[in-house]
DRENKOL-8534 format. One line per 8 residues: number of its first residue (from 1); their letters; for each residue x, y, z of N, C-alpha, C. Coordinates in Angstrom, 3 decimals, always signed. Layout:
BEGIN
NUM> a> X Y Z X Y Z X Y Z | ...
***
This chain:
BEGIN
1> mvikvlaa> +6.487 +24.480 -11.513 +5.476 +24.362 -12.545 +4.345 +25.336 -12.231 | +3.918 +26.068 -13.222 +2.778 +26.973 -13.090 +1.620 +26.362 -13.869 | +0.467 +26.249 -13.211 -0.694 +25.658 -13.862 -1.850 +26.646 -13.865 | -2.721 +26.469 -14.830 -3.954 +27.239 -14.915 -5.093 +26.280 -14.613 | -5.848 +26.524 -13.558 -6.960 +25.663 -13.162 -8.149 +25.964 -14.065 | -8.730 +24.914 -14.664 -9.814 +25.083 -15.627 -11.182 +24.612 -15.132 | -11.221 +23.921 -13.993 -12.498 +23.386 -13.496 -12.408 +23.187 -11.990 | -13.549 +22.952 -11.387 -13.599 +22.678 -9.949 -12.975 +21.320 -9.653
9> eadlssat> -12.375 +21.199 -8.491 -11.783 +19.937 -8.065 -12.884 +18.905 -7.806 | -12.599 +17.661 -8.160 -13.517 +16.537 -7.925 -12.687 +15.385 -7.356 | -13.311 +14.236 -7.184 -12.558 +13.065 -6.726 -12.742 +11.914 -7.703 | -12.014 +10.834 -7.446 -12.091 +9.654 -8.313 -12.859 +8.528 -7.627 | -13.964 +8.872 -6.952 -14.791 +7.825 -6.343 -15.465 +6.968 -7.411 | -15.513 +7.477 -8.652 -15.954 +6.687 -9.808 -15.192 +7.195 -11.033 | -15.202 +6.411 -12.095 -14.488 +6.791 -13.318 -15.050 +8.107 -13.861 | -14.165 +8.976 -14.320 -14.592 +10.278 -14.827 -13.659 +10.764 -15.927
17> nvsraglv> -14.199 +11.583 -16.825 -13.344 +12.204 -17.847 -12.820 +13.555 -17.353 | -13.085 +13.898 -16.109 -12.573 +15.104 -15.445 -12.879 +16.357 -16.280 | -14.144 +16.580 -16.517 -14.595 +17.745 -17.298 -13.986 +17.774 -18.699 | -13.828 +16.585 -19.278 -13.262 +16.444 -20.634 -11.864 +17.046 -20.743 | -11.086 +16.888 -19.686 -9.750 +17.476 -19.606 -8.747 +16.799 -20.529 | -7.791 +17.577 -20.991 -6.636 +17.055 -21.718 -5.454 +16.851 -20.781 | -5.359 +17.712 -19.750 -4.359 +17.582 -18.683 -5.087 +17.552 -17.354 | -4.673 +16.633 -16.478 -5.346 +16.469 -15.190 -4.313 +16.473 -14.068
25> rvynghsa> -4.544 +17.341 -13.081 -3.738 +17.326 -11.859 -4.372 +16.298 -10.931 | -3.562 +15.345 -10.459 -4.038 +14.281 -9.571 -3.286 +14.383 -8.246 | -4.018 +14.534 -7.148 -3.435 +14.536 -5.802 -3.927 +13.309 -5.059 | -3.001 +12.510 -4.530 -3.372 +11.321 -3.776 -3.378 +11.657 -2.291 | -4.566 +11.916 -1.749 -4.725 +12.191 -0.330 -5.069 +10.945 +0.475 | -5.029 +9.780 -0.176 -5.322 +8.506 +0.494 -4.141 +8.130 +1.382 | -4.342 +7.199 +2.291 -3.283 +6.771 +3.213 -2.300 +5.795 +2.580 | -2.536 +5.385 +1.340 -1.659 +4.432 +0.661 -1.540 +4.819 -0.811
33> vsvitrkd> -0.660 +4.122 -1.509 -0.533 +4.361 -2.946 -1.833 +3.972 -3.639 | -2.064 +4.546 -4.815 -3.235 +4.193 -5.611 -2.816 +4.111 -7.068 | -3.321 +3.122 -7.769 -3.058 +2.982 -9.197 -4.155 +3.736 -9.946 | -3.748 +4.680 -10.787 -4.680 +5.450 -11.597 -4.692 +4.826 -12.987 | -5.871 +4.436 -13.447 -6.021 +3.775 -14.742 -6.715 +4.707 -15.719 | -6.125 +4.798 -16.908 -6.715 +5.587 -17.997 -7.398 +4.632 -18.967 | -8.673 +4.927 -19.292 -9.421 +4.105 -20.243 -9.979 +4.977 -21.354 | -10.134 +4.386 -22.541 -10.738 +5.131 -23.644 -12.255 +5.143 -23.478
41> sggntigs> -12.951 +5.827 -24.393 -14.407 +5.980 -24.275 -15.147 +4.653 -24.352 | -14.497 +3.605 -24.891 -15.099 +2.281 -24.957 -14.819 +1.432 -23.738 | -14.094 +1.981 -22.762 -13.782 +1.235 -21.541 -12.538 +0.383 -21.633 | -11.770 +0.509 -22.728 -10.539 -0.261 -22.889 -9.384 +0.428 -22.162 | -8.638 -0.343 -21.389 -7.516 +0.219 -20.646 -6.406 +0.648 -21.592 | -5.971 +1.901 -21.445 -4.855 +2.441 -22.218 -3.567 +2.296 -21.424 | -3.640 +2.544 -20.125 -2.453 +2.437 -19.278 -2.786 +2.776 -17.843 | -1.793 +2.610 -16.983 -1.984 +2.921 -15.572 -0.650 +3.333 -14.964
49> atvvngtv> -0.746 +4.041 -13.838 +0.451 +4.483 -13.124 +0.130 +4.562 -11.639 | +1.116 +4.254 -10.818 +0.970 +4.338 -9.379 +1.271 +5.760 -8.919 | +0.383 +6.302 -8.091 +0.598 +7.620 -7.496 +0.789 +7.411 -5.992 | +1.932 +7.822 -5.506 +2.279 +7.661 -4.095 +1.423 +8.601 -3.249 | +1.011 +8.127 -2.064 +0.184 +8.965 -1.201 +0.922 +10.251 -0.832 | +0.142 +11.351 -0.820 +0.693 +12.656 -0.489 +1.390 +13.376 -1.636 | +1.296 +12.827 -2.849 +1.981 +13.448 -3.984 +0.989 +13.913 -5.045 | +1.506 +14.764 -5.942 +0.740 +15.287 -7.069 +1.410 +14.833 -8.354
57> evfekdpt> +0.619 +14.380 -9.308 +1.089 +14.025 -10.643 +0.186 +14.703 -11.657 | +0.701 +14.900 -12.871 -0.092 +15.458 -13.962 -0.215 +14.394 -15.045 | -1.454 +14.108 -15.448 -1.727 +13.110 -16.475 -2.230 +13.809 -17.734 | -1.728 +13.368 -18.886 -2.259 +13.829 -20.166 -3.177 +12.740 -20.701 | -4.317 +13.154 -21.268 -5.277 +12.194 -21.798 -6.121 +12.862 -22.864 | -6.862 +12.068 -23.611 -7.821 +12.613 -24.576 -9.084 +13.032 -23.816 | -9.818 +14.016 -24.317 -10.999 +14.515 -23.596 -12.035 +13.454 -23.238 | -12.183 +12.415 -24.046 -13.193 +11.393 -23.748 -12.645 +10.240 -22.905
65> dtleasag> -11.336 +10.206 -22.670 -10.754 +9.171 -21.813 -11.158 +9.398 -20.372 | -11.251 +8.315 -19.604 -11.579 +8.417 -18.188 -10.384 +8.012 -17.332 | -10.415 +8.470 -16.096 -9.448 +8.053 -15.076 -10.220 +7.420 -13.946 | -9.620 +6.398 -13.337 -10.221 +5.787 -12.152 -9.115 +5.336 -11.216 | -9.438 +5.250 -9.924 -8.462 +4.891 -8.901 -8.710 +3.482 -8.389 | -7.610 +2.776 -8.084 -7.733 +1.412 -7.566 -8.159 +1.388 -6.107 | -7.828 +2.435 -5.366 -8.170 +2.483 -3.943 -8.277 +3.933 -3.508 | -9.116 +4.186 -2.518 -9.214 +5.512 -1.929 -9.722 +6.587 -2.853
73> gssikvts> -10.606 +6.227 -3.783 -11.075 +7.166 -4.801 -11.604 +8.478 -4.264 | -12.283 +8.436 -3.126 -12.815 +9.684 -2.583 -11.709 +10.583 -2.036 | -10.520 +10.017 -1.819 -9.364 +10.794 -1.350 -8.423 +11.194 -2.480 | -8.716 +10.749 -3.693 -7.913 +11.121 -4.867 -8.590 +12.328 -5.503 | -7.927 +13.469 -5.472 -8.505 +14.721 -5.964 -7.971 +15.017 -7.367 | -8.873 +15.416 -8.263 -8.507 +15.681 -9.655 -9.116 +17.002 -10.126 | -8.414 +17.657 -11.025 -8.963 +18.860 -11.662 -8.323 +19.051 -13.026 | -9.079 +19.618 -13.935 -8.601 +19.928 -15.266 -7.681 +21.143 -15.189
81> iaftr> -6.515 +21.048 -15.839 -5.551 +22.144 -15.820 -4.962 +22.387 -17.197 | -4.234 +23.479 -17.306 -3.401 +23.780 -18.459 -2.102 +24.363 -17.910 | -1.010 +24.218 -18.649 +0.237 +24.855 -18.250 +0.207 +26.305 -18.721 | +0.811 +27.187 -17.954 +0.922 +28.574 -18.368 +2.385 +28.923 -18.538 | +2.618 +30.006 -19.239 +4.015 +30.445 -19.447 +4.322 +31.631 -18.599
***
């Protein structure tokens, strides 16, 4: 997969819209799995997924949606991306 980085890397120590990203690269650098929860702008949960420690996942979301981590938020690294051809 080839990605285009659109913003500086941040962490999930608190809920964030990740620079209003539509696609988010999520790296779990925590020592355990973490559940990443996607919420709409009103704080309603849309869904969640477990990210295994040491792995990278890509999440699609609306620009105003937020992501938050169940554990190890400061070790969960996120950045806004786009796919390139």
